[in-house]
N, C-alpha and C positions, 0 to 999 in steps of 0.2 A: 639565402646565402649570397653575399655580394659577389660581383664578378671577380674573377681571378686577377691578381696583381693590381687591383684598383688603387693601392696606396704607393705604387712604385715611384721612386724619385730618380730612377736611373734615366739618364738622358737618352733620347731616341737614337742619336748618332752612335752612342756606345752600344746599344742593343743591336743596331744594324751592323756594326763592326763584329759583334759576337756571332750574329747570323752568318755573315760572310765567312768568318773563320770556320764555323761548323761545316758549312757547305764545301769550302775548299778542302778541309780535312777529309771529306768523304768523296772527293773527286769532281766536284763541280768546277766549271770554268766560266769565263766571260760573265761575271756577276755584275749586274747593273741595278742601281736603285732609281726608280722612276718617281718623279715629283710632280705635284700639281699645286700651284700657289705656295711654293716653298715647303709643302708638306709631303713627306714620303708616302706614296700610295701603293707601291709594289716593289718586290725584288724579283728580277728576272735573271735566270741563270741557265747554264747548259750542262748536260751530263752526256758523256760519250756512251753510246750504245751501238755495238756492232760496227765500230769504226766511224760512226756518224754522231755529230753533236745534236742532241735533242733538247729543245728549249722548253723551259717551264717558267711560269709567273705566279708568284705568291702575293695576292692582294691583301692589303690591310684596310678593312672597312672601319676607320676610326669613327665615322658618323654613327654606325650601328652600335659601337661600343659606347659612345657618348649617350645615345638614346637609352641603352640598357642601364647605364649609370644614373641618368637623370630620373628614370622610373623607380630606381631602387631606394626606398626610404631609409635603408640602413647605411647608405653611403653619404658621408657628410658633404655639404654643399661645396666646400673648398676643392673637392676632387672632381666636381662636375663641370670641367672646362674642356674645351677642344684640345688644348695642349696636353692635358693629362690623358685624354682619350687616345691621342696619338701614341703617347708613351706606353699606355696600357695595351693597346692593340698590338704593337710590335713586341712587347714583352710576352704576350700570350703566344704570338706566332713563334718566337724563339723557343719557348717551352715546348710547343707542339713539335717543332723541328727536332729538338733534343729527344723527345719521346720516339719520333719516327726513326731517328738514328740508332736508338737503343734496339729497336726491332731489327734494323739492318745489321748492326754489330753482332746480334745474337743469331743471325741467319734465319730469322723468322719471316723476313721479307727482303725484297731487293729495292734499291733506291728508286729505280724507274717505276716500280710498283706503287710505292707509297705516295709518290708525287703525281701519279697518273691523272687525277682530276685537273691538275694545273698545267698539263702539257699544252703547249701552244700549237694550234692546228695551222694548216695552210692559210686559213682565213684570218689568222691573227687572234682568234679567240682561244680561251681555254677549252679543253675537252668538256669540262663540266658545263660551261656556258652553252656550248653547242648541244649537249645532251638535254639541258634544261629547255632550250628554245625549240628543239625538234621533238621533244618527248622521248618516248621509248624506242626510237628507231633502231638502236643497237640491239634491242631485244627481239626484234622481228626476225622471223625465219626466212 
């Protein structure tokens, strides 16, 4: 089965605007899009928790998406470009955010809970990155 949204024609900036609006509608503030070589690579935002702004960063690994698309023989060659991979990666992230917001809206989870892996630590890394680098230190007694 081909990767989700591989045929999207929706421009990346439109998708980023939709992501910003979804996050704002659910209480996020200070939303910033980070770029490398004119390509959006992450959306960083803050959510208030107990009177304090907690920062999160959602990365978009378009190179991973491109790699997956290039390996998939069911995807036509015309879609196997970096530009398309960027569009696809952000579209997938938007869909994921919408799914997370459905959990939040249904009171199945809290916003800070679903975005926890993307919390930015004092070191400037995401919590997931620190967990991955240090192994299972959080599981130790």
